[in-house]
C-alpha positions in Angstrom: -98.5 26.1 45.8 -100.0 24.4 42.6 -102.8 27.5 43.3 -100.3 30.0 42.8 -98.5 28.3 39.9 -101.6 28.0 38.0 -102.2 31.8 38.7 -98.7 33.0 37.5 -99.2 30.8 34.4 -102.4 32.7 34.1 -101.0 35.9 34.3 -98.3 35.3 31.6 -99.9 33.3 29.0 -102.7 36.4 29.3 -99.6 38.8 28.6 -98.3 36.7 26.0 -101.9 37.0 23.8 -102.4 40.4 24.5 -98.9 41.1 23.1 -99.8 39.0 19.9 -103.0 40.4 19.5 -101.2 44.1 19.5 -98.8 42.8 17.1 -101.6 41.2 14.9 -103.5 44.4 14.8 -100.9 46.3 13.4 -99.4 43.8 11.1 -103.5 44.0 10.0 -103.1 48.1 9.8 -99.6 47.8 8.2 -100.5 45.7 5.9 -103.8 47.7 4.5 -102.1 50.7 4.6 -98.6 49.5 2.8 -101.0 48.7 -0.2 -100.9 52.4 -1.0 -97.9 53.2 -2.6 -98.7 56.4 -3.6 -102.0 58.8 -3.6 -102.8 62.4 -5.4 -105.8 63.4 -3.1 -107.7 66.9 -3.6 -109.1 68.6 -0.2 -110.1 71.4 1.9 -107.7 72.8 4.6 -108.6 74.5 7.5 -106.2 76.1 9.9 -107.2 77.5 13.2 -103.9 78.4 14.9 -104.0 81.6 16.9 -100.3 83.2 15.5 -101.2 82.9 12.0 -104.0 84.4 9.6 -104.6 81.1 6.8 -108.3 81.5 5.1 -110.2 78.1 4.3 -108.1 76.8 0.8 -108.3 73.9 -1.9 -105.3 71.8 -1.5 -103.6 69.0 -3.3 -102.3 66.3 -0.8 -99.3 63.9 -2.1 -98.0 60.6 -0.9 -95.3 58.5 -2.2 -94.1 55.7 0.0 -92.5 55.2 2.5 -92.5 58.6 3.8 -93.0 61.6 1.3 -95.7 63.6 2.0 -96.9 67.3 1.2 -100.2 69.6 1.1 -100.0 72.2 -1.7 -102.1 74.9 -2.3 -102.1 76.8 -5.7 -100.5 80.4 -5.9 -101.0 80.6 -1.9 -99.5 78.6 1.0 -97.4 75.5 0.8 -97.7 73.7 3.9 -95.2 70.9 4.5 -95.3 68.0 7.0 -91.7 67.1 8.5 -89.8 66.4 11.3 -91.6 64.8 13.9 -95.3 65.6 12.8 -96.9 62.8 10.8 -100.1 63.6 9.4 -100.6 60.4 7.4 -100.3 57.2 9.0 -99.0 55.6 5.8 -95.5 56.7 6.9 -95.7 56.3 10.8 -95.9 52.8 10.3 -94.1 52.2 7.4 -90.4 51.2 8.7 -92.0 48.4 11.4 -89.1 49.2 14.0 -91.3 49.6 17.0 -92.3 47.6 19.8 -96.2 47.5 19.9 -98.0 46.7 23.1 -101.7 46.3 23.9 -103.3 49.0 26.6 -106.6 48.1 26.4 -109.7 49.1 25.1 -112.0 52.2 25.0 -115.0 53.9 24.1 -114.8 56.6 22.1 -117.4 58.8 20.0 -119.6 55.4 20.2 -116.5 53.1 18.6 -115.4 50.3 20.5 -111.6 50.7 19.7 -108.3 48.8 20.7 -105.8 51.0 22.1 -101.7 49.9 21.3 -98.7 51.4 22.0 -95.9 51.5 19.7 -92.1 52.1 21.5 -89.7 53.0 18.8 -86.8 50.6 19.1 -84.3 53.5 17.3 -84.0 55.9 20.3 -81.9 58.5 18.5 -85.5 59.5 16.8 -87.7 62.0 17.2 -90.6 59.6 18.2 -90.8 59.0 21.8 -94.1 56.9 21.8 -97.5 56.5 19.7 -100.8 55.8 20.9 -103.3 54.3 18.3 -106.6 54.0 19.1 -107.9 51.4 16.3 -111.3 50.0 14.7 -109.9 46.5 14.5 -113.5 45.6 12.9 -112.6 47.9 9.9 -109.2 48.2 10.5 -108.3 51.8 10.3 -106.8 54.4 13.0 -109.4 56.5 14.6 -107.0 58.6 16.4 -103.7 58.6 17.8 -101.5 60.6 20.3 -97.7 60.8 19.6 -95.0 62.5 21.9 -91.9 63.7 20.1 -88.8 65.3 21.4 -88.8 68.7 19.3 -92.3 68.9 19.0 -94.4 68.0 22.0 -97.3 66.1 21.8 -99.9 66.4 19.1 -103.4 64.2 18.5 -104.5 63.0 15.3 -108.1 61.9 14.9 -109.4 60.3 11.1 -113.0 60.6 9.9 -113.5 57.0 7.3 -116.0 56.5 4.7 -115.4 55.7 0.8 -111.6 55.2 1.3 -111.8 52.9 4.4 -110.7 49.4 2.1 -107.3 51.8 1.7 -107.2 53.1 5.2 -107.5 56.3 4.2 -109.6 59.1 6.0 -112.8 61.4 4.6 -111.3 63.5 7.0 -107.9 64.3 9.0 -107.5 66.7 12.2 -104.2 67.0 13.7 -104.3 68.9 17.6 -101.1 70.3 19.1 -99.6 72.6 21.6 -98.3 76.0 20.4 -96.3 76.1 23.3 -94.4 73.4 22.1 -94.9 73.1 18.4 -91.4 75.2 16.7 -91.6 76.8 13.2 -90.6 76.1 10.6 -89.7 72.8 11.9 -92.5 70.8 12.2 -95.0 72.5 9.4 -93.6 75.2 6.7 -95.9 77.9 5.7 -94.5 79.5 2.8 -96.2 83.2 1.9 -95.9 84.7 -2.1 -94.2 87.7 -2.0 -96.7 90.5 -2.3 -99.6 88.9 -0.3 -98.9 91.3 3.1 -100.3 88.7 5.8 -96.9 87.3 6.4 -97.2 87.3 10.8 -94.2 89.4 12.2 -91.8 87.1 14.5 -94.8 84.8 15.5 -95.0 83.5 19.5 -97.1 80.7 19.9 -99.5 81.3 23.1 -99.5 77.9 24.8 -102.9 77.0 22.9 -104.2 74.3 21.4 -104.0 74.6 17.2 -105.8 72.7 14.6 -105.1 71.7 11.4 -108.4 69.6 9.9 -108.2 68.8 6.0 -111.0 67.3 4.1 -110.7 64.9 1.4 -112.6 64.6 -1.5 -110.9 62.7 -3.8 -107.7 60.4 -3.9 -106.3 59.0 -7.1 -104.5 55.7 -5.6 -101.2 54.1 -7.1 -100.8 55.8 -10.3 -97.4 56.4 -9.5 -95.7 60.0 -8.9 -92.4 60.7 -9.0 -90.1 62.0 -6.4 -89.5 65.5 -8.1 -93.3 66.2 -7.4 -92.2 66.7 -3.8 -90.1 69.5 -4.5 -90.6 72.8 -2.2 -88.7 74.9 -5.3 
């Protein structure tokens, strides 16, 4: 009986420590990401979606706390993530209304990562579950998998370099199923009149879509007005 009680207490304590570990990791991630109140970045956008023909483009990326985010291309296509799609990790952790669970560790692309599952407390929201793969030494998110009600499941992969201290990636890749992906709710592609390459009645083909952003520079916490995100 004593042995049973001892094992039970060990299991309960171990579970508690795991929960605390997940909370601590998320708290540190949030602290780093929330130090970025806004940024304006320059980069290159590469889109690989079967039903959209879009050339590699130079883009300007804007972010403003807590959840304003846009990608703009001068004189061409404007890519505006909204709805269930969170290209930036800042807005994913901004509100804090979730339960964090420790899901173990994994070796991914040569890195030892902690796996954290985020369960939203608001059941009315679009996100059902987010799984973060965290480099808890540098305290950055290397990969995330998010399941939504409206846009299926999508993945994010991030590579870091010059802006690691801010938790901002040098490269971000989003992978999603075009079968579940609904245009324009998830990402809106606005074509200039007269370009002549607007797809007619795009139909998802059930394959993987890929959006890749390579950042060349960031201007961080310089101040960005909310009007900068206007789509007009």
